[in-house]
N, C-alpha and C positions, 0 to 999 in steps of 0.2 A: 252420391249424386243428389243435387238439389233440383226439385221440380216445382215450378209455379204454374198453376192452372191459368189458362187464358181468362181474363176478366176485363170487361170494358171500363171498369172504374179504377184500374191500376194507373196512376199518373205516369205519363211518358217520361218525366224526369227521373222517377223512381226506377223505371225499367232501364233507362240508359245508365243510371248509376250502378245497378246490379250487374249489368253486362260488363261494364268496365272493371268492376271489382272482381268478378268471378271468372272472366274469360281467361285470364292468365293462369288460373288454378285448374283449368280444363274441367270445370264443372258444367253440366248440361242445364241450361235454362230453357225449359220447354214452355214457350209462351208465344203469343202472337205479338211480335215486336217489330215494328217498322224500322226501327234503328238497326237492329241486328240483321234483319233481312236485307236492308240496303247495303250493309257492309259486305255480307257474304255474296250478294249479287255482284258487287264491284270486284271482289276477288275472283269470282268465277268468270266474269267478263274479261278480265285481264289474264286469264289462264295461268293460275298460280298453283303449283304443286307444293304440298306441305308434307314433309317426312319427319316424323318424330321418333328419334332413336333414344331409348332409355339406356341401352347398353349395346355393345357390338358382340353379336353371337353369329353362329354359322348361318342362321336364317335371316339375318339383318337385311341383306340385299334383295330379298324377294320382292318387296314393294317398290324398291328403287328401279327395278327393271321395267315395271309396268306403268309407272307414272312419268309422263313426259309432257311438259307444258312450257309456256313462255318464260316464267319465272320459277325459281326453286327456293323454298324456305326449308332450310336444314336445321331442325330444332335439336340442339345438343345441350339444352339446359338440364341440369341434374344427371347428366351422363358421365359416370365416373370411369368409363373405359370398357374393358372387355377383351375380346380376341383381336390381336393385331392383324391377323389374316383377313378377318371380316372388314376391318377398317380399310385395309389396302384394296380389297375388292371394290369397295365403293369409290375410292379415289381413282382407280383405274378406269371407271366408267365416266368420270368427270374431267380427267386431266388429259392433255395432249401427250404425245410421246416425250418422255423425260426421265431423268433420275429423280425418283420421288422422295426417297428416304434413306438416310445413312444411319446405320446402327454401329456404334463404336464399342465393341466388346473388349475385354481385357486382352485377349489373344489375337483378335482379328477385327476386320471391318466388313460389314455386309451392306451392299447397296441394293435397294428394291427399286425396280425400274418398271415403267410403262413402255412396252416394246412395240405396240401397234398404234395406229393413228385414229382408231375408232373411238368416239366419245359421244356423250350426250351434251349438246350445246344449249345453254340457256342465256337469255339476254342479261339477266342479273341473278346472282345467287346471294341469298341472305342467310347468314349463320347466326342463330340465337345462342348466346352463351351466358353463364352466370358463375357465381362463386363455387359451384359444385361441378363445373365442367373440368374434366381431368383426363390425363393419360391419353388413350387412343383418340378421344374427342379433340384434345389439343393437337395431337399429331395430324389428324385429318384437317383441322382448321388451318394449321400453318401450311400444309401442303397446298391447299386451295388458295390461300392468300398469296403465297409465293409464286405459284405457277399460273394463276389466272388474273386478269385485270378487271373482272366484273363482280368481285366478291365484297360484300358489306358485312361487317361484324356488328351486331347489335346486342347490348346488354351490359354485363359487368365483367371485371377482370376475372380470369380463370385461376385454377389452382397452381399453375406453373410447375407441373411435374415433368422433370427433364430426363427421367430414366424409364426404361421398361422393366417390368418385374415378372416373376413367375411365382405362383403360390404352391406351397407344400402342405398337404393336409394329412393328418393321421387320425383316422376315425377311431381306432382302438383306444388311443390315449387322449383323444379329444383336444388336439392342438392344431394350430395352423399358423404358418408364418410365410413371409414373402422374402425373396432374394432378388437383389438387383442384377439384371442381365447386362444392360448396356445403356450408354447415353445415346440420345437420338438427336439428329440434326436434319434440317432441310435447307439446302444451299448454304451450309455453314452457320445457319441461325437456329436458335432453339425457341422455346415457347415464349420467352420474354420479348421476342421481336414484335409480335403483333398487338401487345397489350395497349399501346398508345393509340392504336387505330380503331379501337372499339367505340362505337357510337353509343353514348349513354341512353338508357331507356327514358323516354319522355313520360310525363305524368299520366298521359292518356294511354300508355301501354306500348308493347312491342309492335302490335299490328299497325298502330297509327304511324309509327316511325317508318315501317315498310311502305305503307300507302303514300306517305309524303315523298319518298324516294321514287316510287313507281310513277307518281303523277308528273315527275319531270320528264317522262318519256312521251307525254301527250304532245 
């Protein structure tokens, strides 16, 4: 964590530069900064929820149930995957009733469905992705892109992992390996489908791109 003490002689242009450089690395700049304060005030005024998932685990959905606002930022940068069940639980809270995901195993096909019509409705959903977004993150992204009309992808192309895996670990002999389970599809499309729709990150960062899109609602 980087901490800068408030000081009246810190030039505002330096403060602005530091915020732009470090905000995407999620470092805390503790300072009296009119620039940063104005931006956060704007976000709060527009009722934006920000969910940052580093991986999908059984407790991933705890915060998703309690945060409901006008806009949703779903941060999947550097999320390499995790538990498919946790990923699907999030999807079921955001999607309408539908066939969500098809898993094509060697011996069978499995379809995961959303069977009720209850969901959290947002005016816009922004999904942040990068070169380390993979597996369950890509599955969730494609489900939302395919099933909803209000999703914006911002960032970089993702890993493009088209299969689900399970890991086998032997503690005694100190080895671990993964085995492919199935190929996955959403409406007959895989992860390659959404790559061309990703909005590149502007020089001034992810948040600025989001604010530009939100401003169109005024």
